[in-house]
C-alpha positions in Angstrom: 1.7 19.6 14.9 0.4 18.5 11.6 -1.3 15.2 12.5 -1.8 12.9 15.5 -3.8 9.9 16.5 -4.9 9.1 20.1 -3.1 11.9 21.9 -5.1 13.7 24.6 -6.1 17.3 23.8 -4.0 18.9 26.5 -0.9 17.1 25.2 -1.6 18.3 21.6 -1.9 21.9 22.8 1.2 21.6 24.8 3.3 20.1 22.0 2.2 22.8 19.6 3.9 25.4 21.8 7.2 23.6 22.2 10.1 25.3 20.4 11.3 22.2 18.5 14.6 23.8 17.8 15.6 23.5 21.4 14.5 19.8 21.6 16.4 19.0 18.4 19.5 20.9 19.1 19.8 19.6 22.7 19.0 15.9 22.1 19.3 15.1 18.4 22.1 17.4 17.5 23.8 17.5 14.1 24.0 13.7 13.9 20.4 13.3 13.1 20.2 10.2 15.3 16.7 9.1 16.4 15.6 9.9 20.0 14.7 6.7 21.9 13.5 7.1 25.5 12.5 3.7 26.9 11.1 5.2 30.1 9.4 8.7 29.9 8.7 8.9 33.6 11.2 11.3 35.1 13.0 11.8 31.8 14.6 15.2 31.3 15.1 14.7 27.6 11.7 15.7 26.4 9.7 18.8 27.6 7.0 18.1 30.2 4.3 18.8 27.7 5.2 15.6 25.9 4.7 13.4 29.0 1.2 11.8 29.5 0.0 9.2 32.0 -0.1 5.8 30.4 2.6 6.6 27.8 5.8 4.9 28.7 8.2 5.1 25.7 9.1 7.7 23.1 10.7 7.4 19.7 11.4 10.4 17.4 13.2 11.0 14.1 14.1 14.2 12.4 12.0 15.3 9.4 14.5 16.9 7.1 14.1 18.5 3.6 17.0 19.9 1.6 19.3 19.9 4.6 16.8 21.8 6.8 15.2 20.2 9.9 11.4 20.7 9.8 10.4 18.9 13.0 10.1 15.4 14.5 8.2 12.3 13.5 7.2 10.9 16.9 5.7 7.8 18.3 4.7 6.9 21.8 4.1 3.5 23.4 2.0 2.5 26.4 2.9 0.8 29.6 4.8 -2.5 29.2 5.8 -1.9 25.6 9.2 -1.1 24.2 10.3 -0.2 20.6 12.1 -2.8 18.7 15.2 -2.1 16.6 13.2 -2.8 13.4 10.6 -0.2 14.5 13.4 2.4 15.1 14.8 1.7 11.6 11.3 1.9 10.1 10.5 5.3 11.7 13.9 6.7 10.6 13.2 5.4 7.0 9.7 7.0 7.0 11.1 10.3 8.3 13.7 10.3 5.6 11.2 9.5 2.9 8.7 12.2 4.2 11.6 14.7 4.0 12.1 13.9 0.3 8.5 14.6 -0.6 8.2 17.9 1.2 
């Protein structure tokens, strides 16, 4: 993990040990589509290390540079909040632009 804001320390430590290749290959695949999980509770899509009490939704987009996937740009939302289509589009656009400058 390069940067984060507002994540609990145990979650940060757990995320740093996740083999991102497994998450990407299983759930994002070759299509590069974003990962949108409206309800994290009980979800089997993300590793348990990425679940924290009070965080309800997850949105992630691949960070790619020169055809190579480097990781995920991820956002979490609290209880009672969902991601809008415009926010999904924005995160994907940010991830694409970050890949260009790497």
